[in-house]
BAMAR-282912 format. One line per 8 residues: for each residue x, y, z of C-alpha. Coordinates in nm, 2 decimals. Layout:
REM residues N
X:Y:Z ~ ...
***
This chain:
REM residues 387
13.78:11.26:11.16 ~ 13.43:11.11:11.03 ~ 13.37:11.23:10.69 ~ 13.06:11.52:10.70 ~ 12.76:11.41:10.45 ~ 12.55:11.72:10.37 ~ 12.35:11.55:10.07 ~ 11.97:11.55:10.09
11.96:11.20:10.26 ~ 12.24:11.26:10.48 ~ 12.12:11.16:10.86 ~ 11.79:10.95:10.71 ~ 11.75:10.60:10.80 ~ 11.67:10.34:10.59 ~ 11.55:9.97:10.71 ~ 11.53:9.69:10.41
11.33:9.40:10.45 ~ 11.40:9.10:10.21 ~ 11.39:8.72:10.22 ~ 11.79:8.70:10.26 ~ 12.12:8.82:10.21 ~ 12.44:8.75:10.05 ~ 12.59:8.55:10.31 ~ 12.27:8.30:10.29
12.33:7.99:10.13 ~ 12.08:8.06:9.90 ~ 12.13:8.45:9.86 ~ 12.22:8.54:9.46 ~ 12.18:8.84:9.26 ~ 11.89:9.02:9.40 ~ 12.06:8.99:9.74 ~ 12.36:9.11:9.59
12.15:9.43:9.44 ~ 11.98:9.51:9.78 ~ 12.34:9.53:9.90 ~ 12.53:9.79:9.67 ~ 12.18:9.99:9.73 ~ 12.24:9.93:10.07 ~ 12.65:10.05:10.08 ~ 12.53:10.36:9.83
12.32:10.46:10.13 ~ 12.55:10.44:10.37 ~ 12.82:10.64:10.12 ~ 12.51:10.93:10.13 ~ 12.50:10.95:10.52 ~ 12.22:10.68:10.57 ~ 12.19:10.47:10.83 ~ 12.12:10.19:10.68
11.97:9.87:10.85 ~ 11.87:9.51:10.63 ~ 11.63:9.26:10.81 ~ 11.63:8.95:10.68 ~ 11.62:8.54:10.76 ~ 11.84:8.36:11.02 ~ 12.04:8.13:10.91 ~ 12.39:7.89:11.00
12.64:8.12:10.83 ~ 12.64:8.46:10.98 ~ 12.52:8.62:11.35 ~ 12.15:8.69:11.42 ~ 12.31:9.13:11.46 ~ 12.65:9.25:11.26 ~ 12.75:9.56:11.09 ~ 12.92:9.52:10.80
13.04:9.80:10.61 ~ 12.82:10.05:10.78 ~ 12.51:9.86:10.71 ~ 12.38:9.70:11.05 ~ 12.19:9.35:10.97 ~ 11.93:9.20:11.16 ~ 11.84:8.84:11.11 ~ 11.54:8.66:11.25
11.36:8.37:11.16 ~ 11.35:8.08:10.87 ~ 11.25:8.10:10.53 ~ 10.91:8.18:10.58 ~ 10.88:8.32:10.89 ~ 11.10:8.57:10.80 ~ 10.78:8.77:10.73 ~ 10.58:8.77:11.01
10.91:8.80:11.19 ~ 10.99:9.12:10.97 ~ 10.65:9.27:11.04 ~ 10.69:9.21:11.42 ~ 11.06:9.37:11.44 ~ 10.90:9.70:11.26 ~ 10.61:9.73:11.47 ~ 10.83:9.68:11.77
11.06:9.92:11.70 ~ 11.35:9.64:11.68 ~ 11.48:9.84:11.34 ~ 11.52:10.16:11.47 ~ 11.79:10.38:11.48 ~ 12.00:10.59:11.68 ~ 11.71:10.87:11.60 ~ 11.41:10.62:11.62
11.23:10.48:11.38 ~ 11.31:10.42:11.02 ~ 11.23:10.74:10.79 ~ 11.17:10.52:10.50 ~ 11.11:10.07:10.45 ~ 11.21:9.95:10.11 ~ 11.00:9.62:10.08 ~ 11.22:9.37:9.88
10.90:9.15:9.72 ~ 11.06:8.83:9.64 ~ 10.70:8.67:9.53 ~ 10.59:8.78:9.85 ~ 10.60:9.13:10.02 ~ 10.67:9.19:10.44 ~ 10.35:9.37:10.46 ~ 10.53:9.63:10.59
10.25:9.88:10.48 ~ 10.00:9.76:10.80 ~ 10.24:9.81:11.09 ~ 10.42:10.13:10.94 ~ 10.29:10.47:10.86 ~ 10.68:10.56:10.73 ~ 10.74:10.59:10.35 ~ 10.73:10.27:10.20
10.95:10.15:9.87 ~ 10.86:9.82:9.71 ~ 11.14:9.65:9.57 ~ 11.06:9.40:9.27 ~ 11.31:9.18:9.12 ~ 11.06:8.95:8.84 ~ 10.68:8.87:8.90 ~ 10.65:8.53:9.01
10.39:8.35:8.77 ~ 10.60:8.10:8.61 ~ 10.79:8.03:8.96 ~ 10.49:7.94:9.22 ~ 10.39:7.62:9.05 ~ 10.76:7.49:9.02 ~ 10.86:7.55:9.35 ~ 10.54:7.52:9.55
10.30:7.29:9.36 ~ 9.94:7.29:9.38 ~ 9.73:7.47:9.66 ~ 10.08:7.67:9.85 ~ 10.17:7.79:9.50 ~ 9.79:7.90:9.44 ~ 9.81:8.10:9.74 ~ 10.13:8.23:9.70
10.05:8.35:9.34 ~ 9.71:8.52:9.45 ~ 9.88:8.72:9.72 ~ 10.17:8.85:9.47 ~ 9.90:8.89:9.16 ~ 9.59:9.07:9.35 ~ 9.66:9.13:9.72 ~ 10.01:9.28:9.71
9.93:9.54:9.43 ~ 9.65:9.66:9.63 ~ 9.82:9.67:9.94 ~ 10.03:9.88:9.78 ~ 9.86:10.08:9.57 ~ 9.97:10.42:9.67 ~ 10.35:10.31:9.72 ~ 10.62:10.39:9.50
10.80:10.06:9.32 ~ 11.13:9.98:9.19 ~ 11.13:9.73:8.93 ~ 11.52:9.63:8.81 ~ 11.39:9.64:8.47 ~ 11.16:9.77:8.21 ~ 11.01:9.40:8.15 ~ 10.98:9.40:8.51
10.76:9.72:8.51 ~ 10.55:9.54:8.25 ~ 10.47:9.24:8.41 ~ 10.41:9.45:8.75 ~ 10.18:9.67:8.50 ~ 9.97:9.29:8.41 ~ 9.87:9.32:8.78 ~ 9.74:9.65:8.82
10.06:9.87:8.94 ~ 10.08:10.17:8.77 ~ 10.40:10.26:8.58 ~ 10.36:10.58:8.68 ~ 10.52:10.52:8.98 ~ 10.74:10.21:8.92 ~ 11.10:10.35:8.87 ~ 11.34:10.15:8.70
11.68:10.10:8.83 ~ 11.90:9.83:8.65 ~ 12.15:9.65:8.79 ~ 12.57:9.75:8.78 ~ 12.78:9.51:8.71 ~ 13.09:9.47:8.95 ~ 13.47:9.56:8.89 ~ 13.64:9.33:8.66
13.85:9.00:8.86 ~ 14.16:8.97:8.65 ~ 14.24:8.59:8.56 ~ 14.47:8.42:8.38 ~ 14.36:8.13:8.18 ~ 14.24:8.27:7.86 ~ 13.99:8.05:7.70 ~ 13.94:7.68:7.74
14.11:7.49:7.42 ~ 13.82:7.29:7.42 ~ 13.44:7.35:7.43 ~ 13.32:7.45:7.76 ~ 13.02:7.60:7.88 ~ 12.94:7.73:8.24 ~ 12.64:7.79:8.40 ~ 12.68:8.02:8.72
12.39:8.05:9.02 ~ 12.17:7.96:9.29 ~ 12.07:7.55:9.20 ~ 11.70:7.55:9.27 ~ 11.44:7.41:9.00 ~ 11.32:7.73:8.81 ~ 11.72:7.78:8.72 ~ 11.69:7.48:8.50
12.02:7.40:8.51 ~ 11.86:7.04:8.31 ~ 11.81:7.22:8.00 ~ 12.19:7.31:7.97 ~ 12.23:6.92:8.09 ~ 12.06:6.76:7.80 ~ 12.20:7.04:7.55 ~ 12.58:6.91:7.65
12.44:6.57:7.60 ~ 12.26:6.61:7.26 ~ 12.59:6.81:7.12 ~ 12.86:6.52:7.30 ~ 12.86:6.33:6.95 ~ 12.97:6.64:6.76 ~ 13.17:6.77:7.03 ~ 13.30:6.49:7.28
13.52:6.69:7.46 ~ 13.26:6.93:7.57 ~ 13.19:7.01:7.94 ~ 12.95:7.18:8.14 ~ 13.09:7.34:8.45 ~ 12.80:7.42:8.64 ~ 12.90:7.66:8.95 ~ 12.67:7.74:9.25
12.48:7.53:9.49 ~ 12.16:7.52:9.62 ~ 11.86:7.28:9.78 ~ 11.82:7.16:9.38 ~ 12.21:7.01:9.41 ~ 12.13:6.68:9.48 ~ 11.83:6.59:9.22 ~ 12.08:6.81:8.98
12.36:6.46:9.08 ~ 12.10:6.25:9.05 ~ 11.99:6.39:8.72 ~ 12.30:6.37:8.57 ~ 12.41:5.99:8.63 ~ 12.06:5.90:8.62 ~ 12.12:6.07:8.20 ~ 12.50:5.90:8.20
12.64:6.27:8.19 ~ 12.87:6.25:8.45 ~ 13.22:6.26:8.26 ~ 13.06:6.62:8.07 ~ 12.94:6.80:8.37 ~ 13.18:6.93:8.64 ~ 12.96:7.09:8.98 ~ 13.23:7.33:9.10
13.00:7.40:9.40 ~ 13.03:7.74:9.58 ~ 13.35:7.89:9.49 ~ 13.53:8.19:9.57 ~ 13.53:8.53:9.34 ~ 13.87:8.47:9.18 ~ 13.77:8.13:9.06 ~ 13.41:8.21:8.94
13.55:8.47:8.76 ~ 13.86:8.16:8.62 ~ 13.52:8.00:8.51 ~ 13.38:8.27:8.32 ~ 13.73:8.34:8.18 ~ 13.78:8.02:8.05 ~ 13.38:7.93:7.91 ~ 13.30:7.97:7.54
12.98:8.07:7.60 ~ 12.77:8.11:7.95 ~ 12.44:7.90:7.96 ~ 12.12:8.06:8.12 ~ 11.85:7.86:8.10 ~ 11.63:8.02:8.43 ~ 11.24:8.06:8.39 ~ 11.26:8.35:8.48
11.52:8.63:8.55 ~ 11.49:8.98:8.71 ~ 11.81:9.11:8.53 ~ 12.07:8.80:8.58 ~ 12.35:8.98:8.68 ~ 12.58:8.68:8.55 ~ 12.54:8.81:8.22 ~ 12.74:9.11:8.25
13.01:8.96:8.51 ~ 13.04:8.69:8.23 ~ 13.05:8.98:7.97 ~ 13.35:9.12:8.12 ~ 13.53:8.82:8.00 ~ 13.44:8.84:7.66 ~ 13.19:8.52:7.70 ~ 12.83:8.55:7.57
12.53:8.44:7.70 ~ 12.30:8.18:7.55 ~ 11.93:8.27:7.74 ~ 11.53:8.25:7.67 ~ 11.35:8.52:7.60 ~ 11.10:8.46:7.83 ~ 11.26:8.49:8.13 ~ 11.20:8.89:8.09
11.52:9.09:8.23 ~ 11.72:8.89:7.98 ~ 11.55:9.09:7.70 ~ 11.77:9.39:7.80 ~ 12.05:9.23:7.99 ~ 12.17:9.02:7.66 ~ 12.15:9.26:7.32 ~ 11.98:8.96:7.09
12.24:8.91:6.83 ~ 12.51:9.17:6.96 ~ 12.65:9.02:7.32 ~ 12.43:8.71:7.30 ~ 12.19:8.50:7.13 ~ 11.79:8.45:7.35 ~ 11.60:8.15:7.19 ~ 11.26:8.06:7.22
11.22:7.70:7.36 ~ 11.45:7.44:7.48 ~ 11.49:7.30:7.12 ~ 11.64:7.63:7.03 ~ 11.86:7.66:7.34 ~ 12.04:7.29:7.22 ~ 12.05:7.42:6.88 ~ 12.23:7.75:6.91
12.44:7.67:7.18 ~ 12.59:7.40:6.93 ~ 12.62:7.67:6.64 ~ 12.79:7.91:6.94 ~ 13.07:7.65:6.97 ~ 13.09:7.54:6.61 ~ 13.15:7.93:6.53 ~ 13.44:8.07:6.66
13.36:8.38:6.49 ~ 13.05:8.43:6.61 ~ 13.20:8.37:6.95 ~ 13.39:8.65:6.91 ~ 13.17:8.85:6.77 ~ 12.96:8.83:7.02 ~ 13.26:8.83:7.31 ~ 13.30:9.18:7.20
12.96:9.27:7.25 ~ 12.90:9.13:7.55 ~ 13.21:9.39:7.69 ~ 13.06:9.67:7.55 ~ 12.72:9.55:7.71 ~ 12.89:9.47:8.02 ~ 12.99:9.85:8.09 ~ 12.69:10.02:8.01
12.59:9.97:8.36 ~ 12.78:10.05:8.68 ~ 12.67:10.04:9.04 ~ 12.74:10.37:9.07 ~ 12.47:10.45:8.83 ~ 12.25:10.22:9.00 ~ 12.31:10.40:9.34 ~ 12.25:10.72:9.27
11.97:10.65:9.06 ~ 11.81:10.45:9.38 ~ 11.91:10.69:9.58 ~ 11.72:11.01:9.38 ~ 11.39:10.81:9.39 ~ 11.45:10.75:9.78 ~ 11.50:11.12:9.78 ~ 11.10:11.17:9.59
10.93:10.92:9.80 ~ 11.04:11.13:10.10 ~ 10.91:11.46:9.98 ~ 10.61:11.30:9.93 ~ 10.64:11.22:9.48 ~ 10.62:10.99:9.30 ~ 10.88:10.90:9.02 ~ 10.90:10.68:8.72
11.13:10.63:8.44 ~ 11.46:10.48:8.44 ~ 11.82:10.50:8.47
***
């Protein structure tokens, strides 16, 4: 027998417009968040469609765990393709057009407001102010930043927003997005994956995530090089893949760091958690993070995080001095990593705090909060506040 759903979202159709999905080689934490929210909506009786870019790792259309995926276009053409699919009815469900559209603004919006009269919710992980000149130098980055800074806030000036952290909500406010219609729905932490190796007997630092320029993995490499005289057996394990990977290999080779850096590549979940378990510290030198899912994942293994305060969401996902350490510049990053490697008692203290912090945020809570925002949107209300 089919489960009967009677909640306020039962029978509703929700369409997500997203640059990527988790099957995409460039997918990361933002896509994990999206698919967790989609799964929560399916559990509440919704029909859910995710539109995203096509890629070799998945078919043009498929249904996974009750969520329909429609894949069209490339990294850039996915935006006009998404508008076309929404306008032409390619995303319609059994009962017609979606009841609500979730426009995932990853720097650029999908301009969904121009092609649908249905309610639109804008989901933002972080503002890309610092990333535009890094990823798209010159004129392209300037145009992208103008769209994000000026055009998108105007186009969606009456729509509900969801931000994944208070820092992102504050950044959106600086762009003119009224906090009174911005709800904060934090990330959750995936269930604990038990692994056996325990902490590495020799100093080990981990970097986990997509290998792209704004993750600034080079800062972790530089720190390890600077500390190698003090810790000759120190290793940096880099987990993940991405289009910047070849440049990172060249950087490591050019700086003579080959013996100290292990490129793990894209690994399965069990091996990723083995790295978290063995690492003494998770290094997150990223320029910007909406939240940083890796922080909670590492915390489940009592591994504290070292990150930049200016990255935004890290100011909430890391409790400075309790579950990790936040620093302000690269010199402090290196010095603090050295202090953490030298002080086992401090690492253990921060590790206990990291475990406690990781347990505060659950996907169940996030899914309910996101569902509550959608209920409000469908009833014509705007909501603020934090879960």
